[in-house]
N, C-alpha and C positions, 0 to 999 in steps of 0.2 A: 803053304807056309813059305815065306821068303825071308831069308837072312840077308841083311845088308852086306856090303863088302866085309872082308875079314875085320875082326875087332880093331877099333881105332885106339891108338896109343898116343897120348899127349904128355909132353914133359916141359918143365920149366926149371932152368938152371940159374942159380943166383950165386955170384961171387962178389961179396961185399964185406968190407972191413975185415978182411982175412978170414972170413967164414964162407964155407961153400954149402949150399943147400940144393937139393933136387926134389921137385914135386912131380908126381905122375898121376895120370888118370887113364883108365882103360874103359872103353865104351863098347857096348854091343847092342845093335838095334835088331828087332824082330818085327816083321809085318805079316799079317794074315788078312786076305781079302776073301770073305765068304758072304756073298750077297744075301741079305741086304746089310751085312755088318762089315766093318773094316776096323782091324785092330792094329795098333802100333805100340810097341813096348821098348823101353830102353833100360838097360842095366848098366850102372856105372860104379866103378871102384875108384875111390879118391884116396891118395896118400901124399900129403904135402906137409912139411915140417912147420910152416908158418904162413901168415897172411901174405908175406912178401913173395911167396912162391905159389900163390893161388893160380888156378887154371880156369879159363873160361870155356864154356861149351854151349853151342846152339842146341836148343831142345824144341821139338815140335810141340805146338800148342793146339788149341781148338781151331777149327777152320778159320782161315784168314788171320792167324796169329802165331807167334813163336816167342821163345824166350832166349835170352843170352844170359846164362847164369854163371856166377863165379863160385868156385868151391875151394875150400882149404881145410886141412885137418885129415883125420882118418875117418872115412865114411863110405857107405854104400847108398846109392840112390836108385830107386826104381820108379819109373813113370809109365803110365799106360793111357792111351787115348783110344776111345771107342766111338766110332761114328755109326749111326743107325739110320738108314734111309727108310723112313716109315712109309712114305708115299712119294710120288714123283715131285711134289712141291714141299715136302716136309722132312726135315732131318734133325735128329737129336744127337748131340755130341757131349761126351763127358771126358774129363781128364782127372786122374788121380795120381799124385806123385808123393813119394815118401822118402825122406832121407834119415838115415840112422848114423849118428856119430859115435865113434868108439873112444874119443879122446876128450870129451867134455860132458858136463852135466847140465849145461844150459846153453841155449842158442840165442843169438842176438845181443843187443845192448840197449841201455837206456829204457825207454818206455816200451820197447818191442821185445823185451826178454821173455823167452819161453823157458820155464823151469823144468826142462826135460832134455834128453839127448836125442830126441827124434821129433820130426815135424811132418805133418801130412797136409797136402793142399788138395782141394776138390773144386772143380769148375764144371759148370753145366752151360750148354748153349742150345737153344732151339732156333732153327732157321726155317722161315717160311718164304718161299720164292713164288711169286705170282707173275712170272714173265712168259 
């Protein structure tokens, strides 16, 4: 079990039109390498008063990919990536991420509205290398 460096703390301070707002995010990454599996998990706490104080965070994706996500509001996000080396030429990877908001009843806008306070993403990738 490998903990990444101590928890990361990000803030965003906004002083605009005589109002002051502070947004914050606390991140903790956990990794476990147990051949033939590799696990990566991130837990994030987000607390920002508005979209103007949103915070961006890099997030590991499936092999050869990543995400640069923006967060605002009051929420907790958990994301897990699992890599399974099935054979020397074959690898299966999956990522599941879930965010739960405490300050809203729907997520998104326009045609992308989700009538819920949580969202779950699931990705799968199968890699075959014949080199």
